[in-house]
N, C-alpha and C positions, 0 to 999 in steps of 0.2 A: 519409538521415535514418532515425531509428528508427521502428518500428511498435510502438505502445504500447497495451496493453489495461489500462485503468484501472478499478479496482473501488472503488465508493463505500463510505462508512462507514455506521454503523447508523442515522443520521438520514435516510438515503436519498440519492437523486440530487438534491442541493440545487443552487441556483444557484452556490454556491461550488465545487462539484465541476466543473460546466460551465466556470466561469471558470478554474480551474486547468488543465483540458484545453485551453482556448483559448490560454493562455499557451504551452503546449507546441506547439500547432499553429502559432502565430505564429512560433515558432523553426524551423518546417519539418517537424516530426514529424507522423506520422499517428497520431491518437489516437481510440480507440473507448472509449466509456463506457457499458457496458450498465447497464440499470436492473434490478437484482436484486429490487426491491420493487414493480415494475409501477406506477410512478407515485406510490406512497405516500411521503410524507416526514413527519418527526416533529419537533416543536418541541424535544424534549429527548432526551438520550442514553438515559435509562432507558426511555422509551416505545419508542424504536427498537430497543433491545436486547430488550425484551419481545416485540416483533413478530418479531424475528429468531429468538428462541427458539420462538415459535409456529410459524414456518415450518420450523424445524429447521436447526441450523448445518450439518449434513451435507448437507441439501438445497440450502442456499445454495452450499456448496462444489461440489456436483455441477452446479448451474446454471452456475457459473463454468467448470467443465471442459467442459460442453456448448457454451457460448458460444465458448470458446477453440478448440474443434474446427472452428469455421467459418472459422478463420484459418490461414494457414501457420504452421509451427512457430517461425519465427525472430522471436519477439515479445519485447518487454520487458514484464514484468508488474509493475504498480504498484497497491498497495493502501493505502487509508486505514483504519486501525483494523479494523473487521469485514472490510473488503475484503482485508486482509492474508491471511486464511484462503485465499481464492482465489488471490491473487498468489503467495504462498509455495508453496502446493501445486503450482501449475503450474510455477513455476521449478524446484522440486525433482524433479518427476516427469515433466514433459512434455519429451521430447527436443527439442533445438534451441533452447531458451530462450537469449535473448541477454543477459538481465539481469533484475534485480528491484529494485524500490524499495519498502521497507516503512515506512510512516509511522504512528506511534503504535500500533504493534503488532509482535509477533514471536512465532512459534510455536516451541517447543523442537525442536531436532533430535531425530529419532526418531519424531516424530508422522507426518510424511509420508515421510521417508526418513532413514536413519541419519546421513547426512552431506550437506553442501552439494555440489552437482555441480561438478567441476573446470571451469574456463573460463567460469563464469557469474558475472559480477560482481554484487555486491549492495550497496545502500546502505540503512541503517536510520536513521530519524530519530525522536526523541522528546524530550519535555521532562523535565528532570531531577527535577522534583517533581510530575509528573502522577501522581496516585494510581492511575489505571488502568494506566498503563505501568510504574510502578516497583513497585507492591505486588501485582500480580496475576501476576508471573512473566515479563512481557514483557521487562523490562530484563535480567534474568538470561539469558533465551534469546538476546537480542540480543548481549550480551557474549560468550557462548559461541560464537555463530555468527560474530561478528567475529573471534574468536581462532582459529577452526578453518578458515574458508574461505580459499582462496588469494587472493581479491580482494574484500575486504569493507571497508566504511567504516561506522562508527557515529558519528552526530552527536547530541549531547545539547545542548539549548538551555535556558537558564535560564527557569524558569517552571513553572506547574502546570496549564496548559490541556491538554486532551486533543486536541481537533480544532483546533489552533492555526493550521493552514494553510488552513482553509475560510473565505474572506472573508465568506461570508453568515451566519456564526454569531457569537454573542457570544464564543466561545472564541478567535476570531481574534487573533493576536498580530502587531502591526505591525512588530516587529523580527525575530522568528524566522521568520515566514512568507516574507518576501522572501529571507532567507538560505537557507532550505530550497529555495525555487524555483530560486535561482541554482545551488545544488549539484546539483539534479536535472537542470537544463539542461546543466551541465558533464558530468555522468555520461552523459547521452544522447549528447552530442557525442563523448565518448571511445569509446563503444560503436561509433558509426558511423565514427569517425576512424581 
């Protein structure tokens, strides 16, 4: 089974992040969910993003790198929104990555490395009318990544929610979230299969 390092979104380590990790664990995967905000959670995305800016996005990325250093290199890196910064950076720059899952976010190629590493499969998930994902450059970055990587899948779901796979938030989408979860589970089984 896969060893997964899951990075939470800007609202913090919510019960929905733990619930998502538990679904992966129930399928037999080992999942670690570090708390990048040291126990702080936020009722809204704007408040969480303001706190992330206060901490510094670079510091959040560096924290993710430090945490990953405690684990063997053969990890799958999974990030939700803000957590994509850590997951994508590690998948692109840490040797031995087994895969990456980027949910509601994608960083343009060239930020962490000029290309996606060969042999590292990646899944990208987002909603087709999510203003954060579609209007802030993430969708363009995702399309470019999906077209240039040798093993990439891009899934767009109908809707405008940003954190649609977090069951503890109002953004949760009862149709898209289970579809995303099934695709992530399939991805993880293929990595280990």
